N, C-alpha and C positions, 0 to 999 in steps of 0.2 A: 503492499501499498504505500508507496515513497511518492507518488504524486497527488495522493490525498490530503486536504486541509486537516488540520489536528482534529478537530471534531468531529469530521466524517470517522476517522480513523478509528477515534471513542468508540461512535456509533457502531462502526461494524465490529469490532472487538466485543462489546457488550451485548451483540446478536450472537456472535460465535461462543460465547459463556453461556447464555440461554441455552442455545441449541446443544451445548456441552452435557448442560442438567434435567434439560430434558430427554435426551439419550441415556444418562444413566440412570433415571425413575423410568423407561422404559425396559431397562436389563434389567430391572429389578422385579416390572410389576408384566404379567402377560400383555404382549400386543393389541390392542385394540380389544381389549376386554373391560366393560364394564364394571365399576366397584359397585357394590352392594353393602350398604350398613342396614344391617335386621335390628329393630330395636325392637325388645320384650313388652313394648305398651304400647296403647293405642295413643294417635294422634292428639295434641293437644295437651301433654306433663312436660313436664322438665326433661323427662329420657329423650322425647320426641324434639323439643325444640332445641337442644344443644346436637343431638344427629343433623337435625338439617343445616344448622348454624356452620357444622364440620363438614357437611358435605357441599354447601354452595361453595365454600373456598377451596376446600379440597380437590375441586372439578377444575378451578381457575388454576391452580397451582400447578397440577399433574396435567391440565389440557387433556382429559379424557370426562368421560361420562361417568357422574357417582350418584348414587339414586339411596333412597333412604325407603327400606319396607317394615311397616309394623306387622309382624310376625307374634300375634296375639293369643296366649292362649296356656293351660298348665300353669299361670302364675309364672310365668317367663322361660319354662322347660322345652315349650314348642321350638322358638327361635333358638335357645341353644343347645339343643339337639341338631338343630338343622346347620349351625353354623360348624358344629363340632365334627360333621359326615362331610363337611361341604370341601371343595376341591385346595389345599394349603399354598394357593399360589398369590395370597395379598386379595384376591379379587373380592371375597367373604367377609365382612367382619361384624362382630356383635356389640353394639351397645347396650351395655348391661349396668346393673347395679349391686346393691347389697344380694338380692334375690340370688345372684350366682352361688354366694356362699353358704345361705341359709338352707335353700331348697333342698340339697342334699342330706339332711338332718331332716326336712319336712315329708319327702317322699319316697318311697320305697324303691320305684325306679325313676330315675330323670332323666335317664338316653345319655347321659353324660356323668364322668368323674370329672369333677371341677379342678384339681389339681393336677390331673395327667392330659387331659384333652383339649389345651388351650393354650397358644402362645399369649403373653402379655403385652399389648403392645403399647395403651397411654392412659393411664391413669386421666381424664378429663377434669371432673371437679369434685369439690367436696363442700355439703353444708349440713345445716343442724335440722335435728328435730327438733319441736317445741313444744312446751306444754301451756295450752290455753284453756281458759275458763269461760264461764259463762261470766259476762260482767256482776250480776246477781249473789254467787257465791262470794263467801264475805273473805275472801282471802287476795293478799297480793305479792306475797313472795313464796317460795318453794317452803320454807322453815311453816310459812302459817298453813300451807297448802298441808303437808305432814300433820300437823298438829290438828287441822280438822279432821283428817281420816281417821287418826287415831281416837278421834273424839266420837266419830258417826261411824261406828263401825258399818260395816256392811251396804252404805249407804253411799260410800264415792266410787260410781265408775267413771272411766277413761275410755272414751274412742277412739280408733285409727283407723287407718284405710285397708285394712285386710289382717285376718290371723297369720301370724309368722313374717309379720313387716318388719324393717328396719324399724319404725316406729312403737313396733308391741316390744320389742328387742329393749329398746330404750326404757318403758314404761317397768319392765324386769328389772333391768337394771338397777332402776329408783326403788320398785319395792322391796329388792333384796338389802340393799345400802341404807334405805331410812326405816323397815319394817311398816310405813304405812300400810293401812288397810283397804285395797282398791281393786275393783274387778277388771278385766279386758274390757269391751264390746267393740267386735271385730264389723267393720263395714264393706263394703264390696265397693271400695274408691274414697277419694279424701273429698269428694261432692256431698254424699249423705252424712258423712261423721261428721263436717264445717256445720250442714244444717241443723241438724238435732245437736250440737252443743250452742247453737246462739238461740235456736227455740228453747233448751231447758229440758231439752229431754235425756239427755246426760250432761254430768255438770261440768267436764273436762276432755279433753283431748287429747293425744299426741300426733302431731302430723307437721309435714314439712313446711319448712319456714317459707318456702315461696310457694305450695299452696295455700297458705292464711295472712299473707302480707296485707292483701288490701282490707281483711276486715279486722284485721289490727289496726290500722289507720283509720280504719273508720269508726271504730273504738266499739264494735259489734261482738268482739272476742279480744279479751284481756291474757297478755303474753305473762309468764311466771318466770319461766328458764329455759334455756336454752341447752340441749345436749351435747354441747362439743367443747373443747378444749378452750376457744376464747371467743370473745361476743363475737353476733355477725355485723357486720360494718352496717348492713342494712338496718337494723336496729341494733344499735350503740347501747343503748339504754338498757337491755333486757342483759340479766346476769346472767351466767353457765350454772349450772348446778355443780360444777368443782368449784365454785367460789361462793355457791353457797353453803358449802360443807361435805359434799359430795365428791372427793376426790376418782371414784371410781365408776362415776357415770359420765361419761361421755361416748356416743356413739354416733358419728355421723353418716348421715346419708352419701354415698358416693356415686359417680358414674365414672367408666371406663370403656375401653375397647381391648375386643378382644379379637384373637385370631387363629387357625386349624392348628395346632398342635406342630404339625412339620413345614409350618411355614419357614422359608428360609431365611436364619438372621437377618440377611442385609434386609430384605423387603420392610420385616420386623422395625430395624434400627430406622429405615427411611421414613417409613409411617409415621415411625414415632416422631422423626425432626420436622415433619410436616405438618400434623397436631400438634404440636407443640409451637411453631412457628403461628399458625393460626389462632392457638387462646394467649398468647401472650401479645397479639395485634389487640392493639385501642380498645378500637370498637366492638370486637369478639368479646374480651374481656370485661369491657365494660355493661353490655348485655346479660352474659353471665350473674354479675356480680347483683344487676340491677334486680334477676331474680332468685338472689340472697344465695347466690352458689359461687362460691370461690374457684378460680382458674390451677390448676396444677401443671407445675412446669418441672416433670420428671424422666428422666429415661426407663425403659420397659425395664430394667432389673429392679428399680424400686418398687415398682407396679406390682410385680412379683411377689418383693418380699411382703408387701403389704397384704398380697390375696394371702398367703401363709401364714400370716402373725393372726390376721382376720379370724381364719379359721378356728382356731382354739376359743377365743371368746365366745363365738356364736354356739361351738357345741357346748361351752360352757351354760351358759343360757337357756339353750332351747329342751337341754339335757333335766336340768333343774325346777324349767318351771312347767316343763312335758308340754312343751308345744307342737301341736301337731296341723294338718295341714284341714283346710277344710273340706 
């Protein structure tokens, strides 16, 4: 390029580098094949939102079609088994949550083995469950909530979006740590659970902060504590259960992306780099944080370690509380 002006040479060099990057991605993924992100939940929830956010940006970055499929059923097992048996070439991914590690302790046959059949690609986000109450319940702190439950045995119930959910596990952790007498009421989804707590049919609920944020802001629900190590940036005035005197009561709701186990390591690493680049973009990060989800920027090994460590916690809670699938 001896006769080209400097700015033209820079443009040409940049185009060459972009071509090289696209070529590297092509080598790590099957040529021309659509990437599918299988989501374990219905459209409209936090998992679906995160999957579509990632898919849109991944499509631009990889210059290939990326689609989201909501494969709902069996508490997430349907989508999970589908991905476990998919071609391990990086074209079929699973966007899952705590259910991935919880379900093997609830179902006799999930169709997969959580720690055997998947490669950890990237943890997407973490966000807390939150204990909320009907404003008519005369409690404003976790200490008052526990005291109320002990003073009124067999009258305190808490709603969640499902049996064996991350929210129920958080509730069982609180019961074990505090000795509060409260019974679980499982609903089929967050919406009916919220409706009954706001209506006073159930005095309390443990739900994702994402799902109840609008009702907290409106005053229809009163937040008591979040079940995470740190306060949520979305609601910084709501204390954690940890700082309220229960250091063992912390269980985040997480989202993450997995691939079939035999997916090449180079493909996993490439997908991890791309997803982390997306999650650290200002607009993507702000969108997730606006939904009370904190983006995670970690390599595959960190996500794999997290999954293994969480398993022991889940086994202990499910066994002690005798939680079973509906």
